[in-house]
C-alpha positions in Angstrom: 31.1 -7.3 -3.2 32.6 -4.1 -1.8 30.7 -1.5 -0.1 30.3 0.7 -3.2 28.8 -2.1 -5.2 26.4 -2.8 -2.3 25.4 0.7 -2.1 24.9 0.8 -5.9 22.8 -2.4 -5.9 20.8 -1.1 -2.9 20.2 2.1 -5.0 18.9 0.3 -7.8 16.5 -1.6 -5.8 15.2 1.5 -3.9 14.8 3.4 -7.3 12.8 0.3 -8.6 10.8 0.1 -5.4 10.1 3.9 -5.2 8.7 3.7 -9.1 6.2 0.8 -7.8 5.3 2.7 -4.7 4.6 6.0 -6.6 2.7 4.0 -9.2 0.4 2.3 -6.6 0.1 5.1 -3.9 0.5 8.2 -6.3 3.0 10.8 -5.9 1.2 13.0 -3.4 0.8 10.3 -1.0 4.4 9.1 -1.2 5.6 12.8 -0.9 3.6 13.3 2.1 4.7 10.2 3.8 8.4 10.6 3.1 8.2 14.5 4.0 6.3 13.7 7.3 7.5 10.6 8.5 11.1 10.2 7.7 13.7 11.2 10.4 17.2 10.2 10.6 16.0 7.6 12.9 13.4 6.2 10.6 14.9 6.7 7.3 16.5 3.1 7.3 13.1 1.6 7.8 11.7 3.7 4.9 14.6 2.5 2.5 14.3 -1.1 3.7 10.4 -1.0 2.9 11.0 0.6 -0.3 13.8 -1.8 -1.4 12.4 -5.1 -0.1 8.5 -4.5 -0.1 8.1 -2.1 -3.1 10.6 -3.9 -5.2 11.3 -7.3 -3.8 7.6 -8.2 -3.5 5.6 -5.6 -5.6 8.2 -5.9 -8.4 7.7 -9.7 -8.9 6.0 -11.2 -11.9 2.9 -13.5 -11.2 0.3 -11.1 -9.9 -0.8 -7.9 -11.3 -0.8 -4.7 -9.1 -4.6 -4.9 -8.9 -4.3 -8.5 -7.5 -1.5 -7.5 -5.1 -3.5 -4.6 -3.7 -6.4 -7.0 -3.1 -4.1 -9.2 -0.9 -2.6 -6.5 0.9 -5.8 -4.6 1.8 -7.3 -8.0 2.9 -4.1 -8.7 5.0 -4.3 -5.2 6.5 -8.0 -5.2 7.3 -7.6 -8.7 8.8 -4.7 -7.7 11.2 -6.5 -4.3 12.1 -3.9 -2.3 10.6 -6.2 0.6 9.8 -3.8 3.2 8.8 -1.9 1.0 6.2 -5.4 -0.1 5.3 -6.6 3.3 4.3 -3.4 4.0 2.4 -3.6 0.8 0.5 -7.2 1.1 -0.3 -6.3 4.2 -2.1 -3.7 2.3 -3.9 -6.2 -0.5 -4.7 -8.4 2.1 -6.3 -5.4 3.6 -8.2 -4.8 -0.1 -9.4 -8.0 -0.7 -10.7 -10.0 -2.4 -7.9 -13.6 -1.2 -7.9 -15.7 -0.1 -4.8 -17.8 -3.5 -5.2 -14.6 -5.6 -5.2 -13.3 -3.8 -2.1 -16.5 -4.1 -0.2 -16.8 -7.9 -1.0 -13.2 -8.3 0.3 -14.2 -6.5 3.5 -17.2 -8.7 3.9 -15.0 -11.9 3.6 -12.8 -10.5 6.2 -15.8 -9.9 8.4 -16.9 -13.5 7.9 -13.5 -15.1 8.5 -12.0 -12.6 11.0 -15.0 -11.6 13.0 -17.4 -8.8 13.1 -15.3 -6.0 15.0 -12.5 -6.6 12.6 -14.8 -6.3 9.5 -16.8 -3.5 10.7 -13.5 -1.6 11.5 -12.3 -2.4 8.1 -15.5 -0.9 6.5 -15.3 2.3 8.9 -11.6 2.6 7.4 -12.4 2.0 3.7 -15.3 4.0 3.2 -14.1 7.6 3.7 -11.0 6.6 1.6 -13.3 5.5 -1.1 -15.5 8.5 -1.0 -12.4 11.0 -1.0 -11.0 9.3 -3.9 -14.3 9.4 -5.9 -14.7 13.2 -4.9 -11.1 13.8 -6.3 -11.9 12.2 -9.6 -15.1 14.3 -9.9 -13.0 17.4 -9.2 
């Protein structure tokens, strides 16, 4: 494969990944993330994540986006990645997870990962859920 073919293949993966990313996270969230956090230094990381996570993982068959969101928010909560958790809670709601389903997942995190991790997950999730519900009412 020559470099042009590789670049074209990477572009196809990126485009599919960006479609999934926008579907899950929403255009406003993705636009803000890319506008505020992509420098020449970090651009390759964003491209890599978009190709490999948003297409390579999210683009697979076998799980609906709703279920992938449940997995991702659980992992982010368990590992204490609160910034990513907040973004993916919004995505989970966009994908059809309910507030109750998210709450129950966070209770599982609390039980299996410990109270401090679980409480931090609740503190992260609640304002995102409340903001999402307020946006829907407006």
